[in-house]
C-alpha positions as CSV (number, residue, x, y, z in Angstrom):
1,M,-146.4,59.6,12.6
2,K,-148.4,60.0,15.8
3,A,-151.6,61.9,15.9
4,E,-153.0,63.9,18.8
5,Q,-156.3,62.9,20.3
6,I,-158.2,64.9,22.9
7,S,-160.0,62.9,25.6
8,I,-162.8,64.7,27.4
9,F,-164.3,63.4,30.7
10,L,-168.0,63.9,30.8
11,E,-170.6,63.3,33.5
12,N,-173.1,60.8,32.2
13,K,-176.1,63.1,32.1
14,A,-178.3,64.5,29.4
15,G,-176.8,67.4,27.5
16,R,-173.1,67.1,28.4
17,L,-172.1,65.8,25.0
18,A,-174.1,68.5,23.3
19,E,-172.3,71.1,25.4
20,V,-169.0,69.9,23.9
21,T,-170.2,69.9,20.3
22,Q,-171.8,73.3,20.8
23,A,-168.5,74.8,22.1
24,L,-166.6,73.3,19.2
25,H,-169.2,74.5,16.7
26,E,-169.1,78.1,18.1
27,A,-165.3,78.0,17.9
28,G,-165.3,76.7,14.3
29,V,-163.5,73.5,15.1
30,N,-164.4,70.6,12.9
31,I,-164.6,67.0,14.4
32,R,-162.9,64.5,12.1
33,A,-163.4,61.4,14.2
34,L,-164.8,60.5,17.6
35,S,-165.4,57.7,20.0
36,L,-167.6,57.7,23.1
37,A,-167.3,55.1,25.9
38,D,-169.3,55.3,29.1
39,T,-169.9,53.9,32.5
40,S,-172.8,54.5,34.8
41,D,-171.2,57.7,36.1
42,F,-169.0,59.2,33.4
43,G,-168.0,58.9,29.8
44,I,-164.8,59.5,27.9
45,L,-165.2,61.3,24.6
46,R,-162.2,60.9,22.3
47,L,-161.8,63.3,19.5
48,I,-159.6,63.9,16.5
49,V,-160.2,67.5,15.5
50,C,-158.9,69.9,12.8
51,D,-157.4,72.4,15.4
52,H,-156.6,70.5,18.6
53,E,-154.9,73.5,20.3
54,R,-158.0,75.7,19.8
55,A,-160.3,72.9,20.8
56,K,-158.4,72.3,24.0
57,S,-158.4,76.0,24.9
58,I,-162.1,76.4,24.3
59,L,-163.1,73.3,26.2
60,K,-160.9,74.2,29.1
61,E,-162.5,77.6,29.2
62,K,-165.9,75.8,29.4
63,G,-164.7,73.8,32.4
64,F,-164.2,70.4,30.8
65,T,-161.5,68.1,32.1
66,L,-159.3,67.1,29.2
67,G,-156.5,64.7,28.5
68,R,-154.1,64.5,25.5
69,T,-153.2,61.1,24.0
70,H,-151.1,60.1,21.1
71,V,-152.7,57.6,18.7
72,V,-151.8,56.1,15.4
73,A,-154.0,56.5,12.3
74,V,-153.7,53.6,9.9
75,E,-155.1,53.3,6.4
76,V,-156.7,49.9,6.1
77,E,-158.1,48.3,2.9
78,D,-161.8,48.3,3.0
79,K,-162.3,44.6,2.3
80,P,-162.7,41.4,4.2
81,G,-159.6,40.7,6.2
82,G,-158.2,44.3,6.0
83,L,-158.5,44.8,9.8
84,N,-157.5,41.3,10.6
85,N,-154.2,41.7,8.7
86,I,-153.3,44.6,11.0
87,L,-154.5,42.8,14.2
88,Q,-152.5,39.7,13.4
89,L,-149.4,41.7,12.7
90,V,-149.4,43.6,16.0
91,S,-150.5,40.5,17.9
92,R,-147.4,38.5,16.6
93,H,-145.2,41.2,18.0
94,N,-147.0,41.2,21.4
95,I,-148.4,44.7,21.0
96,N,-151.7,45.3,22.8
97,I,-154.5,47.5,21.4
98,E,-156.0,49.5,24.3
99,Y,-158.8,50.8,22.1
100,M,-159.6,51.7,18.5
101,Y,-162.2,53.3,16.3
102,A,-162.7,53.9,12.6
103,F,-163.9,56.5,10.1
104,V,-163.8,57.1,6.4
105,Q,-162.0,59.9,4.7
106,K,-163.3,61.4,1.4
107,E,-159.9,61.3,-0.2
108,T,-159.5,57.5,-0.2
109,P,-161.6,54.4,-0.7
110,N,-159.9,52.8,2.3
111,A,-160.9,53.0,6.0
112,T,-159.0,54.9,8.6
113,L,-158.5,53.2,11.9
114,I,-157.3,55.1,15.0
115,F,-155.3,52.8,17.3
116,R,-154.1,53.4,20.9
117,F,-151.3,50.9,21.3
118,D,-149.5,50.1,24.5
119,K,-146.1,50.2,22.7
120,I,-146.8,53.0,20.2
121,D,-143.3,53.5,18.9
122,E,-142.8,49.8,18.4
123,A,-146.2,49.5,16.6
124,I,-145.3,52.4,14.3
125,D,-142.0,50.7,13.4
126,I,-143.7,47.3,12.7
127,L,-146.5,48.8,10.6
128,T,-144.1,50.9,8.6
129,A,-141.7,47.9,8.0
130,N,-144.7,46.0,6.7
131,N,-145.7,48.7,4.2
132,I,-148.8,49.7,6.1
133,R,-149.7,53.3,5.5
134,I,-149.7,55.5,8.6
135,I,-151.5,58.8,8.2
136,P,-149.5,61.7,9.6
137,G,-151.4,63.9,12.0
138,D,-151.2,67.0,9.8
139,Q,-152.9,65.1,7.0
140,L,-155.5,63.6,9.4
141,Y,-156.4,67.0,10.9
142,N,-156.7,68.6,7.4
143,C,-160.3,69.9,6.9
């Protein structure tokens, strides 16, 4: 039920993000979702890609510093309150959301939210018990 996310640490300077996307483009790796957070000195690019093993290999060859994180992809109704329902549920169980980002998949009218929970296994159990659809990694990476 967990999905793999690649985190890439980037110097906060012009062209570094384009170097990542160029390397992935040349390797034929499609980006499914991303999030970019920055400080004055560096940024963290978080990616969900179709072929994370190939992406990690290519980016390491190019000298990027990488991390691997497990996240949870949740299908959320695309209507007012859809996100709030998820947040209220995990909040009631004292599960913290370290970060999240969203994207839309062609196959469904719902939104897909990527969550990094502090208690990932507990969050998966609670979401599943409440009939909230978790998107398996192999389906999420499917391009």
